[in-house]
C-alpha positions in Angstrom: 0.0 0.0 0.0 1.3 3.4 -0.9 1.5 6.2 1.7 0.0 9.6 1.1 3.5 11.0 0.5 4.1 8.8 -2.5 3.0 11.3 -5.2 4.4 14.5 -3.6 7.8 12.7 -3.0 7.9 11.5 -6.6 7.0 14.9 -7.9 9.6 16.6 -5.7 12.3 14.2 -6.9 11.3 14.9 -10.5 11.4 18.7 -10.0 14.7 18.5 -8.0 16.3 16.5 -10.9 15.4 19.3 -13.3 16.7 22.0 -11.1 20.0 20.2 -10.7 20.2 19.9 -14.5 19.4 23.6 -15.0 22.1 24.6 -12.5 24.6 22.5 -14.5 23.4 23.8 -17.8 26.0 25.9 -19.8 23.1 28.1 -21.1 21.0 28.6 -18.0 23.3 27.6 -15.1 24.8 31.0 -14.4 21.4 32.7 -14.2 19.7 30.0 -12.2 22.6 29.8 -9.7 21.9 33.5 -8.7 18.6 32.4 -7.2 18.9 28.6 -6.5 21.6 26.8 -4.6 22.1 23.2 -3.5 22.3 22.6 0.2 24.1 19.5 1.5 23.6 18.3 5.1 23.7 15.2 7.3 20.3 13.9 8.6 20.1 14.2 12.3 18.5 10.8 12.8 19.7 8.8 9.8 23.3 10.1 9.6 23.0 10.0 5.8 24.1 12.9 3.6 21.4 14.7 1.5 21.4 17.4 -1.1 18.5 19.4 -2.2 18.0 22.6 -4.3 16.6 25.7 -2.5 15.9 29.3 -3.3 18.1 31.7 -1.4 19.0 35.3 -0.7 22.5 36.3 0.3 24.2 39.3 1.9 28.0 38.9 2.4 28.4 35.9 4.7 24.7 35.4 5.6 22.3 33.3 3.5 18.5 33.2 4.0 16.4 30.3 2.8 12.7 30.7 3.0 11.0 27.3 3.1 7.9 27.1 1.0 5.2 24.6 2.3 7.3 23.7 5.4 4.9 21.2 6.7 5.4 19.0 3.6 9.2 19.2 3.9 11.5 17.7 6.5 15.0 18.9 5.6 14.8 22.1 7.6 14.0 20.3 10.8 17.6 19.2 11.0 18.4 22.8 11.9 15.9 23.5 14.7 17.2 24.6 18.1 20.9 25.4 18.0 21.1 24.4 14.3 23.8 22.4 12.6 26.5 22.3 9.9 25.5 22.8 6.3 27.2 23.1 2.9 26.0 25.4 0.1 27.1 25.5 -3.5 27.8 29.3 -4.1 30.0 31.1 -6.6 31.0 27.8 -8.2 32.4 26.4 -4.9 31.1 24.6 -1.9 30.9 26.8 1.2 30.3 25.5 4.7 28.4 27.2 7.4 26.1 26.9 10.4 22.3 26.9 9.8 19.5 27.6 12.2 15.8 27.2 11.3 13.1 29.5 12.8 9.3 29.1 12.6 7.4 32.3 13.1 3.9 32.8 14.7 2.3 32.4 11.2 4.0 29.0 10.6 6.5 30.4 8.1 9.9 28.8 8.2 13.2 30.5 7.4 16.7 29.0 7.7 19.6 31.4 8.3 23.1 30.3 7.4 26.2 32.0 8.6 29.0 31.0 6.2 32.4 30.1 7.6 35.4 32.1 6.6 
């Protein structure tokens, strides 16, 4: 029996694959990379490494990631409380940092990443 998450998970995987391809594209990659990055993190329970594309805003060494539909996503929960280590692909290089997730009173979620030097 399939769970309720079967279709959304399959759709998300399909979309994520296309975003990865767009970022790697010689034609569109430079433009897409200004708005989308790939975050890589270790799952807090599984210990496995995951990568997922996200939209972001950046000012110097601080990156903000607004999580759309946070109740249907789980990746950001790895950064609740004191947060944890994360890697982002920015400026054609992997940058490490410390991410902390916050949920406001309206239920919106944002992840703030302070990049390492």
